[in-house]
C-alpha positions in Angstrom: -5.8 1.4 -6.5 -9.2 2.5 -7.9 -9.3 3.6 -11.5 -12.5 5.2 -12.8 -13.1 5.6 -16.5 -15.6 8.3 -17.5 -17.3 8.6 -20.9 -17.0 11.8 -23.0 -18.6 12.3 -26.4 -20.6 9.1 -26.3 -24.3 9.4 -27.0 -26.8 7.3 -25.2 -26.8 4.7 -28.0 -22.9 4.6 -27.9 -22.5 3.9 -24.2 -22.1 0.2 -24.9 -19.1 1.2 -27.1 -17.7 3.1 -24.2 -17.8 0.0 -21.9 -15.8 -1.8 -24.5 -13.3 1.1 -24.8 -13.0 1.3 -21.0 -12.3 -2.5 -20.8 -9.6 -2.2 -23.5 -8.1 0.8 -21.7 -8.0 -1.0 -18.4 -6.3 -4.0 -20.0 -3.8 -1.7 -21.6 -2.8 -0.2 -18.3 -2.4 -3.5 -16.5 -0.5 -5.3 -19.2 2.2 -2.7 -19.5 5.0 -2.4 -17.0 5.3 -1.4 -14.3 1.5 -1.6 -13.9 1.5 -5.2 -15.1 3.7 -6.4 -12.3 1.1 -4.9 -9.9 -2.0 -5.9 -11.7 -3.6 -7.5 -8.5 -3.4 -4.1 -6.9 -5.9 -2.4 -9.2 -9.7 -2.2 -9.4 -11.4 -0.7 -12.4 -14.8 1.0 -12.6 -16.8 3.1 -15.1 -19.1 6.0 -14.8 -21.1 6.2 -18.0 -22.8 9.5 -18.8 -24.2 10.3 -22.2 -23.4 13.4 -24.4 -25.8 15.0 -26.7 -23.4 14.6 -29.6 -20.5 12.3 -30.2 -16.8 13.3 -30.5 -15.1 16.4 -29.2 -14.5 20.0 -30.3 -11.9 20.8 -33.0 -11.4 24.6 -32.9 -8.9 24.5 -35.8 -11.6 22.9 -38.0 -14.4 25.1 -36.6 -16.0 21.9 -35.3 -17.9 22.1 -32.0 -19.9 19.4 -30.3 -22.3 19.3 -27.4 -20.7 16.9 -24.9 -21.0 16.3 -21.2 -17.6 17.5 -20.1 -17.2 20.1 -22.9 -13.8 18.6 -24.0 -11.8 20.2 -26.8 -8.6 19.7 -28.8 -6.3 22.7 -28.4 -5.0 24.9 -31.1 -2.2 22.3 -31.5 -5.0 19.8 -32.3 -3.3 17.3 -30.0 -3.5 18.6 -26.5 -7.0 18.0 -25.1 -8.6 19.7 -22.2 -11.9 20.3 -20.3 -13.0 23.5 -18.5 -11.5 25.5 -17.0 -9.3 26.0 -20.1 -8.5 28.5 -22.8 -11.9 27.9 -24.4 -14.2 27.9 -21.3 -13.0 29.2 -17.9 -16.0 27.8 -16.0 -14.9 24.9 -13.7 -18.5 23.7 -13.4 -18.6 22.9 -17.1 -15.8 20.3 -17.1 -13.6 19.4 -14.1 -16.4 20.3 -11.8 -18.6 17.6 -13.4 -15.8 15.1 -13.0 -15.4 15.9 -9.4 -19.1 15.8 -8.7 -19.5 12.4 -10.3 -16.5 11.0 -8.4 -17.7 12.4 -5.1 -21.1 10.9 -5.6 -20.2 7.5 -7.0 -16.5 6.8 -6.3 -15.1 9.1 -3.6 -12.2 6.7 -3.2 -11.0 7.1 -6.8 -7.2 7.2 -7.1 -7.0 7.7 -10.9 -9.7 9.2 -13.1 -9.5 8.6 -16.8 -11.7 10.5 -19.3 -12.1 8.5 -22.5 -13.1 10.7 -25.4 -15.0 9.2 -28.3 -12.9 10.8 -31.1 -10.6 9.1 -33.6 -8.0 11.9 -33.8 -4.9 11.3 -31.6 -5.0 13.4 -28.5 -4.8 13.6 -24.7 -3.5 15.4 -21.7 -3.1 15.1 -18.0 -6.0 17.5 -17.3 -3.9 19.8 -15.2 -2.7 16.8 -13.2 -6.2 15.8 -12.1 -7.5 13.5 -14.8 -5.9 11.5 -17.6 -7.6 12.5 -20.9 -7.2 10.3 -23.9 -9.0 10.1 -27.2 -10.1 6.6 -28.2 -7.9 6.6 -31.3 -5.5 4.2 -32.9 -2.9 5.5 -30.4 -5.1 5.2 -27.3 -2.6 2.9 -25.4 0.5 5.1 -25.9 -1.3 8.3 -25.1 -3.1 6.8 -22.1 0.1 5.4 -20.5 2.0 8.7 -21.1 -0.8 10.8 -19.5 -1.2 8.3 -16.6 2.5 8.8 -16.0 1.8 12.5 -15.4 -1.3 11.9 -13.2 -0.1 8.9 -11.1 3.5 9.8 -10.4 3.7 13.5 -11.4 6.2 12.6 -14.1 7.3 15.4 -16.3 7.4 15.7 -20.1 10.9 15.1 -21.4 10.4 17.2 -24.5 13.1 19.6 -25.6 10.7 21.9 -27.6 10.2 25.3 -25.9 7.0 26.0 -23.9 7.3 29.6 -22.8 6.0 30.2 -19.3 6.0 26.5 -18.3 6.9 26.3 -14.5 10.5 25.6 -13.8 9.6 22.9 -11.2 11.5 19.6 -11.3 9.7 16.3 -11.5 10.9 12.8 -10.5 12.4 12.4 -14.0 13.6 15.9 -14.8 16.5 17.9 -13.3 18.9 20.7 -13.7 21.4 19.0 -11.4 24.7 17.8 -12.9 26.6 16.9 -9.8 26.6 13.1 -9.9 26.1 12.5 -6.1 23.2 15.0 -6.0 21.3 13.7 -9.0 18.0 12.3 -7.7 18.3 9.1 -9.8 22.0 8.6 -9.0 21.3 5.0 -7.8 20.5 4.0 -11.4 23.6 5.6 -12.9 26.7 3.4 -13.4 30.0 4.9 -12.3 31.4 4.6 -15.8 28.6 6.5 -17.5 29.7 10.0 -18.4 27.6 13.0 -17.2 26.1 14.6 -19.1 25.6 11.5 -21.1 26.2 11.7 -24.9 23.0 11.0 -26.9 24.6 8.1 -28.9 23.7 4.5 -29.5 26.5 3.5 -27.0 24.4 4.9 -24.2 20.9 4.2 -25.6 20.3 1.4 -23.1 21.6 2.9 -19.9 20.4 5.5 -17.3 22.4 8.6 -17.4 21.9 12.4 -17.7 20.7 13.2 -21.2 20.3 16.9 -22.0 16.9 18.1 -23.2 13.8 17.9 -21.0 11.0 19.9 -19.3 10.6 21.9 -22.6 14.2 23.0 -22.6 16.8 22.0 -25.2 19.6 22.8 -22.8 20.1 23.1 -19.0 17.5 20.4 -18.2 18.2 16.6 -18.2 16.3 13.3 -18.4 17.3 9.8 -17.3 17.3 7.9 -20.5 17.8 8.6 -24.2 14.2 7.7 -24.7 11.2 6.8 -22.6 7.4 7.1 -22.7 7.7 10.5 -21.1 10.1 11.7 -23.9 8.0 10.2 -26.6 4.6 8.6 -25.9 5.2 6.1 -28.7 8.5 4.7 -27.3 6.8 1.7 -25.8 8.3 1.6 -22.3 8.8 3.6 -19.2 12.5 4.0 -18.3 13.9 2.7 -15.0 13.5 6.1 -13.2 9.9 6.6 -14.3 9.0 3.0 -13.4 10.4 3.5 -10.0 8.4 6.7 -9.5 5.2 4.9 -10.6 5.8 2.0 -8.2 6.4 4.4 -5.3 3.3 6.3 -6.2 1.3 3.1 -6.3 2.5 2.3 -2.8 1.4 5.8 -1.6 -2.2 4.6 -2.3 -2.0 0.9 -1.6 -0.6 -0.8 1.5 0.8 -4.4 1.1 -1.0 -5.7 4.2 -4.6 -6.1 3.1 -6.0 -7.8 6.2 -4.7 -9.2 9.5 -5.8 -11.2 12.5 -6.3 -10.8 15.4 -8.1 -7.6 14.3 -7.4 -6.0 17.7 -3.8 -5.0 18.2 -3.9 -4.8 22.0 -4.2 -8.3 23.4 -4.5 -9.3 27.1 -3.7 -13.0 27.6 -4.5 -15.0 30.7 -4.5 -18.6 29.2 -1.9 -20.8 27.8 -3.7 -21.3 24.5 -1.4 -20.7 21.5 -1.8 -17.3 19.8 -2.1 -17.2 16.0 -1.1 -14.1 14.1 -1.8 -13.9 10.4 -1.3 -11.4 7.5 -3.1 -11.4 4.2 -0.9 -9.5 1.7 -1.4 -8.2 -1.8 1.0 -10.2 -3.9 2.4 -8.7 -7.1 2.0 -10.7 -10.3 5.4 -12.2 -10.7 7.3 -11.9 -7.4 6.5 -12.5 -3.8 6.6 -10.1 -1.0 9.0 -10.7 1.9 7.4 -11.5 5.3 9.3 -11.4 8.5 8.1 -11.8 12.1 9.7 -10.2 15.2 9.0 -10.9 18.8 10.1 -8.2 21.2 12.2 -6.7 18.5 14.1 -9.9 17.7 13.5 -11.5 14.3 12.3 -15.1 14.4 14.6 -17.2 12.2 12.8 -19.1 9.5 9.5 -17.4 10.2 8.6 -16.2 6.6 5.1 -17.5 6.2 2.0 -15.4 6.6 1.0 -17.0 9.9 3.0 -17.1 13.2 2.0 -19.1 16.2 3.3 -18.0 19.6 2.9 -19.7 23.0 2.1 -17.2 25.8 4.2 -19.1 28.2 7.2 -18.5 25.9 6.6 -14.8 26.0 6.4 -14.7 29.8 4.3 -12.5 32.1 5.1 -9.1 30.7 4.1 -6.6 28.0 5.4 -8.0 24.7 5.3 -7.0 21.0 4.7 -9.2 18.0 5.5 -7.6 14.7 4.7 -8.7 11.2 6.8 -6.9 8.6 6.0 -7.1 4.8 8.4 -5.7 2.3 8.5 -5.5 -1.5 12.0 -6.2 -2.6 11.3 -5.4 -6.2 14.3 -4.5 -8.4 12.1 -1.8 -9.9 12.9 0.4 -7.0 16.4 1.4 -5.8 15.6 4.4 -3.7 12.7 4.4 -1.2 13.5 7.2 1.2 10.0 7.2 2.7 10.0 3.4 3.2 6.8 3.1 1.1 7.6 -0.5 0.1 7.4 -1.8 3.6 4.6 -2.1 6.2 4.9 -3.2 9.8 1.9 -4.3 11.9 2.5 -4.5 15.6 0.4 -6.3 18.3 1.0 -5.4 21.9 0.5 -8.6 23.9 0.2 -8.4 27.7 0.6 -11.8 29.2 -0.7 -12.5 32.7 -0.7 -16.3 33.0 -1.8 -17.9 36.3 1.1 -19.4 38.2 1.1 -20.6 41.8 3.6 -21.8 44.3 3.2 -23.4 47.7 5.7 -22.3 50.3 6.4 -21.7 54.0 4.9 -24.8 55.6 4.6 -24.6 59.4 3.3 -27.0 62.1 1.0 -25.1 64.4 0.4 -27.8 67.0 -2.9 -29.3 68.1 -3.0 -31.1 64.7 -2.9 -28.0 62.6 -0.5 -26.8 60.0 -0.3 -23.9 57.5 1.3 -23.0 54.1 1.3 -20.0 51.8 0.2 -19.7 48.2 2.0 -17.2 46.1 1.7 -16.1 42.5 -1.0 -15.0 40.0 -4.6 -16.3 39.8 -6.9 -13.6 38.5 -10.0 -15.7 39.0 -9.0 -17.2 42.3 -7.6 -20.6 43.1 -8.6 -24.0 44.6 -6.6 -26.1 47.1 -6.6 -29.8 46.1 -5.5 -32.8 48.2 -4.4 -36.3 47.2 -2.9 -39.3 48.9 -1.7 -40.9 45.7 -1.0 -38.0 43.2 -3.6 -39.4 41.0 -7.0 -38.7 42.5 -7.4 -35.1 43.7 -10.1 -33.5 45.8 -10.9 -29.8 46.1 -11.0 -28.8 49.7 -11.1 -25.0 49.6 -11.2 -22.0 47.2 -10.0 -18.5 47.8 -8.5 -15.4 46.1 -5.0 -14.0 46.3 -4.5 -10.7 48.1 -1.4 -8.8 46.9 -0.3 -12.0 45.3 -0.5 -14.3 48.3 -2.9 -16.2 50.6 -2.4 -18.5 53.6 -4.1 -21.8 54.1 -4.5 -23.6 57.4 -5.4 -27.3 57.7 -7.3 -28.2 60.8 -7.0 -31.9 60.7 -3.3 -32.7 60.5 -3.1 -35.2 63.4 -3.4 -38.9 62.9 -4.0 -38.7 59.1 -1.8 -40.5 56.6 0.6 -38.5 54.4 -1.1 -36.2 52.0 -0.1 -34.0 49.0 -1.4 -30.5 48.4 -1.5 -28.4 45.3 -3.0 -25.0 44.3 -4.8 -24.7 40.9 -5.8 -21.4 39.3 -9.5 -21.2 38.5 -10.4 -20.7 34.8 
């Protein structure tokens, strides 16, 4: 998952400070759960652009700065934004610049973070497109909260009114009170009352706590507190963590590389076939690997490499499947099967095999026999008197899977043995 940090309100002489701030911000993200568990899944980049002046606009103080993305604190002097917003409706003065930079330098960006060189606490989710955070003493708390919005579409669990805010449920907010229909029901114990009293008795459990989505009543959140209820809580609740992990797997697949690179194989030799998966391992738990041949799981095959003998598959069209699953306890409901990935090879085996049959004496010292089977490159007839030294006496090709061989010198010759060998 590619994170890109962009500089806002840093002058040319301050860009070195931005690099330090971006490094600190990246470390904050990947050392807090659930991101910490998936630290190997992240890449971090910076796009450093200078502003004419440092800082950000503070309309309440009558303070305005010339900055690259034209960022501003809102009238609440906490919510930060870039155009188009209430202060500048021109997309090209803010979000348009973010999009242009990403399209030019990092079109595969999965999470854009705008770091604002201002010491006053502030941030926002930039309308769901970019996490905005001031480099203040609360950078970590604000950044994690805003990334919850941008990465997993988590909702604010605030009870304070926000007139006109859309009544759209997020993964962590709901109006549902029927236990079986609650989207995070898998996390709720049967003995937890619903709605759940906001008391210390239930402070550590998942339930249905009233007050969320900018409504004091009629809307519910999973935990008494969480980063999405208060950025300074210090943790994402179980439901928010699950949503973040699922969102991560929407961007990242657990199988990073595989061999053979081609998934349609045509096999005509008996050489062993090696199948291998390179997987992205989380920080503290291993992914599960299973191998299946023709739909049947191979007992004990849990390593990243599987060796298969073509002869064991038989001459037919076969399937070899490598299945990688993340059995993390952070996720209890994965309806889209995001935490698993299956790679399938189609293996068509056509091994040479030959059989001698139908020997007949023809008289006049002649005899014949038939060669049946499969020999894509043709076959050779060998003869021996001792089963040790063999001499090739003829080559030919099968027609419709068979060929006849006639020996012209059968009379007055000691016993001989014949065999047919497929040509390589």
